[in-house]
TORTI-350105 format. One record per residue (C-alpha): x, y, z; residue in one letter; residue number from 0. Coordinates in steps of 0.5 Angstrom, whole numbers, plus 500, padded with zeros to 3 digits. Example, Ala and Ser with C-alpha at 12.3 -4.5 7.8 and 13.67 -1.06 7.14 Angstrom:
<node><px>525</px><py>491</py><pz>516</pz><code>A</code><pos>0</pos></node>
<node><px>527</px><py>498</py><pz>514</pz><code>S</code><pos>1</pos></node>
END
This chain:
<node><px>500</px><py>500</py><pz>500</pz><code>M</code><pos>0</pos></node>
<node><px>506</px><py>505</py><pz>502</pz><code>Y</code><pos>1</pos></node>
<node><px>509</px><py>504</py><pz>495</pz><code>K</code><pos>2</pos></node>
<node><px>502</px><py>505</py><pz>491</pz><code>K</code><pos>3</pos></node>
<node><px>501</px><py>512</py><pz>495</pz><code>V</code><pos>4</pos></node>
<node><px>507</px><py>515</py><pz>495</pz><code>F</code><pos>5</pos></node>
<node><px>510</px><py>512</py><pz>488</pz><code>M</code><pos>6</pos></node>
<node><px>510</px><py>518</py><pz>483</pz><code>V</code><pos>7</pos></node>
<node><px>510</px><py>516</py><pz>476</pz><code>S</code><pos>8</pos></node>
<node><px>510</px><py>523</py><pz>473</pz><code>D</code><pos>9</pos></node>
<node><px>512</px><py>531</py><pz>475</pz><code>I</code><pos>10</pos></node>
<node><px>505</px><py>533</py><pz>475</pz><code>T</code><pos>11</pos></node>
<node><px>504</px><py>528</py><pz>481</pz><code>S</code><pos>12</pos></node>
<node><px>510</px><py>530</py><pz>484</pz><code>D</code><pos>13</pos></node>
<node><px>508</px><py>537</py><pz>484</pz><code>I</code><pos>14</pos></node>
<node><px>501</px><py>535</py><pz>487</pz><code>K</code><pos>15</pos></node>
<node><px>504</px><py>531</py><pz>493</pz><code>L</code><pos>16</pos></node>
<node><px>509</px><py>536</py><pz>495</pz><code>K</code><pos>17</pos></node>
<node><px>504</px><py>542</py><pz>495</pz><code>Q</code><pos>18</pos></node>
<node><px>499</px><py>537</py><pz>499</pz><code>H</code><pos>19</pos></node>
<node><px>505</px><py>536</py><pz>504</pz><code>L</code><pos>20</pos></node>
<node><px>506</px><py>543</py><pz>504</pz><code>L</code><pos>21</pos></node>
<node><px>499</px><py>544</py><pz>506</pz><code>N</code><pos>22</pos></node>
<node><px>499</px><py>539</py><pz>511</pz><code>L</code><pos>23</pos></node>
<node><px>505</px><py>542</py><pz>514</pz><code>A</code><pos>24</pos></node>
<node><px>502</px><py>548</py><pz>515</pz><code>G</code><pos>25</pos></node>
<node><px>496</px><py>545</py><pz>518</pz><code>I</code><pos>26</pos></node>
<node><px>500</px><py>542</py><pz>523</pz><code>M</code><pos>27</pos></node>
<node><px>504</px><py>548</py><pz>525</pz><code>L</code><pos>28</pos></node>
<node><px>497</px><py>552</py><pz>526</pz><code>V</code><pos>29</pos></node>
<node><px>494</px><py>546</py><pz>530</pz><code>A</code><pos>30</pos></node>
<node><px>501</px><py>546</py><pz>534</pz><code>F</code><pos>31</pos></node>
<node><px>501</px><py>554</py><pz>535</pz><code>I</code><pos>32</pos></node>
<node><px>493</px><py>553</py><pz>538</pz><code>L</code><pos>33</pos></node>
<node><px>494</px><py>547</py><pz>542</pz><code>L</code><pos>34</pos></node>
<node><px>500</px><py>549</py><pz>545</pz><code>T</code><pos>35</pos></node>
<node><px>499</px><py>556</py><pz>546</pz><code>G</code><pos>36</pos></node>
<node><px>505</px><py>559</py><pz>542</pz><code>K</code><pos>37</pos></node>
<node><px>501</px><py>565</py><pz>538</pz><code>I</code><pos>38</pos></node>
<node><px>506</px><py>569</py><pz>542</pz><code>S</code><pos>39</pos></node>
<node><px>507</px><py>575</py><pz>537</pz><code>I</code><pos>40</pos></node>
<node><px>512</px><py>580</py><pz>540</pz><code>T</code><pos>41</pos></node>
<node><px>512</px><py>586</py><pz>535</pz><code>Q</code><pos>42</pos></node>
<node><px>516</px><py>592</py><pz>535</pz><code>A</code><pos>43</pos></node>
<node><px>512</px><py>597</py><pz>539</pz><code>A</code><pos>44</pos></node>
<node><px>506</px><py>600</py><pz>536</pz><code>Q</code><pos>45</pos></node>
<node><px>501</px><py>605</py><pz>538</pz><code>A</code><pos>46</pos></node>
<node><px>495</px><py>601</py><pz>541</pz><code>A</code><pos>47</pos></node>
<node><px>489</px><py>604</py><pz>537</pz><code>P</code><pos>48</pos></node>
<node><px>483</px><py>607</py><pz>541</pz><code>N</code><pos>49</pos></node>
<node><px>477</px><py>603</py><pz>542</pz><code>A</code><pos>50</pos></node>
<node><px>471</px><py>603</py><pz>546</pz><code>V</code><pos>51</pos></node>
<node><px>468</px><py>597</py><pz>551</pz><code>F</code><pos>52</pos></node>
<node><px>463</px><py>596</py><pz>556</pz><code>T</code><pos>53</pos></node>
<node><px>463</px><py>594</py><pz>563</pz><code>V</code><pos>54</pos></node>
<node><px>456</px><py>594</py><pz>567</pz><code>N</code><pos>55</pos></node>
<node><px>453</px><py>598</py><pz>561</pz><code>L</code><pos>56</pos></node>
<node><px>458</px><py>603</py><pz>562</pz><code>K</code><pos>57</pos></node>
<node><px>462</px><py>605</py><pz>556</pz><code>T</code><pos>58</pos></node>
<node><px>470</px><py>606</py><pz>557</pz><code>Y</code><pos>59</pos></node>
<node><px>475</px><py>607</py><pz>552</pz><code>N</code><pos>60</pos></node>
<node><px>482</px><py>605</py><pz>552</pz><code>L</code><pos>61</pos></node>
<node><px>485</px><py>612</py><pz>552</pz><code>D</code><pos>62</pos></node>
<node><px>482</px><py>613</py><pz>559</pz><code>Q</code><pos>63</pos></node>
<node><px>488</px><py>608</py><pz>561</pz><code>F</code><pos>64</pos></node>
<node><px>494</px><py>612</py><pz>558</pz><code>R</code><pos>65</pos></node>
<node><px>499</px><py>613</py><pz>564</pz><code>G</code><pos>66</pos></node>
<node><px>498</px><py>606</py><pz>566</pz><code>R</code><pos>67</pos></node>
<node><px>501</px><py>599</py><pz>564</pz><code>K</code><pos>68</pos></node>
<node><px>495</px><py>595</py><pz>561</pz><code>V</code><pos>69</pos></node>
<node><px>493</px><py>588</py><pz>560</pz><code>M</code><pos>70</pos></node>
<node><px>488</px><py>588</py><pz>555</pz><code>L</code><pos>71</pos></node>
<node><px>485</px><py>581</py><pz>555</pz><code>W</code><pos>72</pos></node>
<node><px>480</px><py>578</py><pz>550</pz><code>L</code><pos>73</pos></node>
<node><px>477</px><py>571</py><pz>552</pz><code>F</code><pos>74</pos></node>
<node><px>471</px><py>567</py><pz>551</pz><code>S</code><pos>75</pos></node>
<node><px>467</px><py>564</py><pz>557</pz><code>T</code><pos>76</pos></node>
<node><px>467</px><py>557</py><pz>554</pz><code>W</code><pos>77</pos></node>
<node><px>474</px><py>557</py><pz>552</pz><code>C</code><pos>78</pos></node>
<node><px>478</px><py>552</py><pz>557</pz><code>P</code><pos>79</pos></node>
<node><px>485</px><py>556</py><pz>557</pz><code>S</code><pos>80</pos></node>
<node><px>481</px><py>562</py><pz>558</pz><code>C</code><pos>81</pos></node>
<node><px>478</px><py>559</py><pz>565</pz><code>Q</code><pos>82</pos></node>
<node><px>485</px><py>556</py><pz>567</pz><code>V</code><pos>83</pos></node>
<node><px>488</px><py>563</py><pz>565</pz><code>G</code><pos>84</pos></node>
<node><px>483</px><py>567</py><pz>569</pz><code>L</code><pos>85</pos></node>
<node><px>485</px><py>562</py><pz>575</pz><code>K</code><pos>86</pos></node>
<node><px>492</px><py>563</py><pz>574</pz><code>I</code><pos>87</pos></node>
<node><px>491</px><py>571</py><pz>574</pz><code>L</code><pos>88</pos></node>
<node><px>487</px><py>571</py><pz>580</pz><code>S</code><pos>89</pos></node>
<node><px>492</px><py>567</py><pz>584</pz><code>D</code><pos>90</pos></node>
<node><px>497</px><py>572</py><pz>582</pz><code>N</code><pos>91</pos></node>
<node><px>493</px><py>578</py><pz>583</pz><code>Q</code><pos>92</pos></node>
<node><px>497</px><py>580</py><pz>589</pz><code>P</code><pos>93</pos></node>
<node><px>503</px><py>581</py><pz>585</pz><code>R</code><pos>94</pos></node>
<node><px>499</px><py>584</py><pz>579</pz><code>L</code><pos>95</pos></node>
<node><px>496</px><py>589</py><pz>583</pz><code>K</code><pos>96</pos></node>
<node><px>503</px><py>591</py><pz>587</pz><code>K</code><pos>97</pos></node>
<node><px>506</px><py>592</py><pz>580</pz><code>Y</code><pos>98</pos></node>
<node><px>500</px><py>597</py><pz>578</pz><code>G</code><pos>99</pos></node>
<node><px>498</px><py>592</py><pz>572</pz><code>L</code><pos>100</pos></node>
<node><px>491</px><py>594</py><pz>570</pz><code>Q</code><pos>101</pos></node>
<node><px>487</px><py>588</py><pz>567</pz><code>V</code><pos>102</pos></node>
<node><px>482</px><py>589</py><pz>562</pz><code>I</code><pos>103</pos></node>
<node><px>478</px><py>583</py><pz>561</pz><code>A</code><pos>104</pos></node>
<node><px>473</px><py>583</py><pz>556</pz><code>L</code><pos>105</pos></node>
<node><px>469</px><py>577</py><pz>553</pz><code>V</code><pos>106</pos></node>
<node><px>470</px><py>577</py><pz>545</pz><code>N</code><pos>107</pos></node>
<node><px>465</px><py>580</py><pz>541</pz><code>Y</code><pos>108</pos></node>
<node><px>459</px><py>575</py><pz>541</pz><code>K</code><pos>109</pos></node>
<node><px>463</px><py>570</py><pz>545</pz><code>N</code><pos>110</pos></node>
<node><px>467</px><py>568</py><pz>539</pz><code>G</code><pos>111</pos></node>
<node><px>460</px><py>565</py><pz>536</pz><code>G</code><pos>112</pos></node>
<node><px>459</px><py>560</py><pz>541</pz><code>Y</code><pos>113</pos></node>
<node><px>454</px><py>560</py><pz>548</pz><code>S</code><pos>114</pos></node>
<node><px>457</px><py>560</py><pz>554</pz><code>G</code><pos>115</pos></node>
<node><px>457</px><py>564</py><pz>561</pz><code>P</code><pos>116</pos></node>
<node><px>456</px><py>571</py><pz>562</pz><code>T</code><pos>117</pos></node>
<node><px>462</px><py>575</py><pz>564</pz><code>A</code><pos>118</pos></node>
<node><px>460</px><py>576</py><pz>571</pz><code>Q</code><pos>119</pos></node>
<node><px>459</px><py>568</py><pz>572</pz><code>E</code><pos>120</pos></node>
<node><px>465</px><py>567</py><pz>568</pz><code>F</code><pos>121</pos></node>
<node><px>469</px><py>571</py><pz>573</pz><code>S</code><pos>122</pos></node>
<node><px>465</px><py>569</py><pz>579</pz><code>E</code><pos>123</pos></node>
<node><px>467</px><py>562</py><pz>578</pz><code>K</code><pos>124</pos></node>
<node><px>474</px><py>562</py><pz>576</pz><code>Y</code><pos>125</pos></node>
<node><px>477</px><py>569</py><pz>579</pz><code>G</code><pos>126</pos></node>
<node><px>473</px><py>570</py><pz>585</pz><code>K</code><pos>127</pos></node>
<node><px>479</px><py>574</py><pz>588</pz><code>S</code><pos>128</pos></node>
<node><px>479</px><py>579</py><pz>582</pz><code>V</code><pos>129</pos></node>
<node><px>472</px><py>581</py><pz>581</pz><code>V</code><pos>130</pos></node>
<node><px>472</px><py>587</py><pz>585</pz><code>K</code><pos>131</pos></node>
<node><px>479</px><py>589</py><pz>585</pz><code>S</code><pos>132</pos></node>
<node><px>481</px><py>596</py><pz>583</pz><code>S</code><pos>133</pos></node>
<node><px>486</px><py>594</py><pz>578</pz><code>N</code><pos>134</pos></node>
<node><px>481</px><py>589</py><pz>574</pz><code>W</code><pos>135</pos></node>
<node><px>475</px><py>591</py><pz>569</pz><code>L</code><pos>136</pos></node>
<node><px>470</px><py>585</py><pz>567</pz><code>F</code><pos>137</pos></node>
<node><px>466</px><py>587</py><pz>561</pz><code>G</code><pos>138</pos></node>
<node><px>465</px><py>586</py><pz>553</pz><code>N</code><pos>139</pos></node>
<node><px>468</px><py>588</py><pz>547</pz><code>A</code><pos>140</pos></node>
<node><px>465</px><py>592</py><pz>542</pz><code>S</code><pos>141</pos></node>
<node><px>465</px><py>590</py><pz>535</pz><code>K</code><pos>142</pos></node>
<node><px>470</px><py>595</py><pz>533</pz><code>R</code><pos>143</pos></node>
<node><px>474</px><py>593</py><pz>539</pz><code>L</code><pos>144</pos></node>
<node><px>474</px><py>586</py><pz>536</pz><code>A</code><pos>145</pos></node>
<node><px>475</px><py>588</py><pz>529</pz><code>A</code><pos>146</pos></node>
<node><px>482</px><py>592</py><pz>531</pz><code>I</code><pos>147</pos></node>
<node><px>484</px><py>587</py><pz>537</pz><code>Y</code><pos>148</pos></node>
<node><px>482</px><py>580</py><pz>535</pz><code>N</code><pos>149</pos></node>
<node><px>480</px><py>580</py><pz>527</pz><code>S</code><pos>150</pos></node>
<node><px>482</px><py>573</py><pz>527</pz><code>K</code><pos>151</pos></node>
<node><px>477</px><py>571</py><pz>532</pz><code>G</code><pos>152</pos></node>
<node><px>482</px><py>567</py><pz>537</pz><code>Y</code><pos>153</pos></node>
<node><px>478</px><py>565</py><pz>543</pz><code>P</code><pos>154</pos></node>
<node><px>484</px><py>567</py><pz>548</pz><code>D</code><pos>155</pos></node>
<node><px>489</px><py>573</py><pz>546</pz><code>I</code><pos>156</pos></node>
<node><px>492</px><py>579</py><pz>550</pz><code>Y</code><pos>157</pos></node>
<node><px>496</px><py>585</py><pz>549</pz><code>F</code><pos>158</pos></node>
<node><px>501</px><py>588</py><pz>554</pz><code>L</code><pos>159</pos></node>
<node><px>500</px><py>596</py><pz>553</pz><code>I</code><pos>160</pos></node>
<node><px>505</px><py>600</py><pz>556</pz><code>D</code><pos>161</pos></node>
<node><px>504</px><py>607</py><pz>560</pz><code>K</code><pos>162</pos></node>
<node><px>505</px><py>611</py><pz>553</pz><code>K</code><pos>163</pos></node>
<node><px>500</px><py>607</py><pz>550</pz><code>G</code><pos>164</pos></node>
<node><px>504</px><py>602</py><pz>546</pz><code>F</code><pos>165</pos></node>
<node><px>503</px><py>595</py><pz>545</pz><code>I</code><pos>166</pos></node>
<node><px>509</px><py>591</py><pz>547</pz><code>R</code><pos>167</pos></node>
<node><px>507</px><py>584</py><pz>547</pz><code>I</code><pos>168</pos></node>
<node><px>501</px><py>580</py><pz>544</pz><code>I</code><pos>169</pos></node>
<node><px>500</px><py>573</py><pz>546</pz><code>S</code><pos>170</pos></node>
<node><px>495</px><py>568</py><pz>549</pz><code>D</code><pos>171</pos></node>
<node><px>494</px><py>563</py><pz>554</pz><code>A</code><pos>172</pos></node>
<node><px>496</px><py>567</py><pz>560</pz><code>P</code><pos>173</pos></node>
<node><px>496</px><py>561</py><pz>564</pz><code>A</code><pos>174</pos></node>
<node><px>502</px><py>559</py><pz>560</pz><code>A</code><pos>175</pos></node>
<node><px>505</px><py>566</py><pz>560</pz><code>T</code><pos>176</pos></node>
<node><px>504</px><py>568</py><pz>567</pz><code>I</code><pos>177</pos></node>
<node><px>512</px><py>570</py><pz>568</pz><code>D</code><pos>178</pos></node>
<node><px>512</px><py>574</py><pz>561</pz><code>R</code><pos>179</pos></node>
<node><px>506</px><py>578</py><pz>564</pz><code>I</code><pos>180</pos></node>
<node><px>509</px><py>579</py><pz>571</pz><code>I</code><pos>181</pos></node>
<node><px>515</px><py>581</py><pz>568</pz><code>N</code><pos>182</pos></node>
<node><px>512</px><py>586</py><pz>564</pz><code>F</code><pos>183</pos></node>
<node><px>508</px><py>589</py><pz>570</pz><code>A</code><pos>184</pos></node>
<node><px>514</px><py>590</py><pz>574</pz><code>K</code><pos>185</pos></node>
<node><px>519</px><py>592</py><pz>569</pz><code>S</code><pos>186</pos></node>
<node><px>521</px><py>600</py><pz>569</pz><code>R</code><pos>187</pos></node>
<node><px>523</px><py>600</py><pz>562</pz><code>K</code><pos>188</pos></node>
<node><px>519</px><py>597</py><pz>556</pz><code>P</code><pos>189</pos></node>
<node><px>519</px><py>590</py><pz>554</pz><code>V</code><pos>190</pos></node>
<node><px>521</px><py>588</py><pz>548</pz><code>K</code><pos>191</pos></node>
END
């Protein structure tokens, strides 16, 4: 059977096989990235675009938080890595607060297309210690904010934004990258 599948008798078949293998390799890479939480895109600093979001029917805009280090986290309440991420962030709350990190945790627009608990139910179940913390806001991403910050529709993505309003780190899976988040929070100079 092996010989039948992989024997190529002409150049066209050889090219098609190579294209198929390249496509398969690309799919496997994307699967690896998503399964291991290795989106981890670190870019040269770019200004964080302003966008609005709501918390308990009150509208905020991202520019209101200039002068503070911000973690803008877009998550889906049905997402298992988001549930664990909130638990780990909650466990590390004393350090996040000590270093002055403002966490803006927003449910993805329309919860990433799937049903799940509300932001309040999610936060009370997985992050009870941060629900009423002064450095945390739980709310909902607007359609525009989602288009700017999560156009690919990841269920779990965050942005670490410095005091001057520049995005320093884009990553996912806070549970797997908590050290990076804490290092950003405590650093006095821009993280690259």
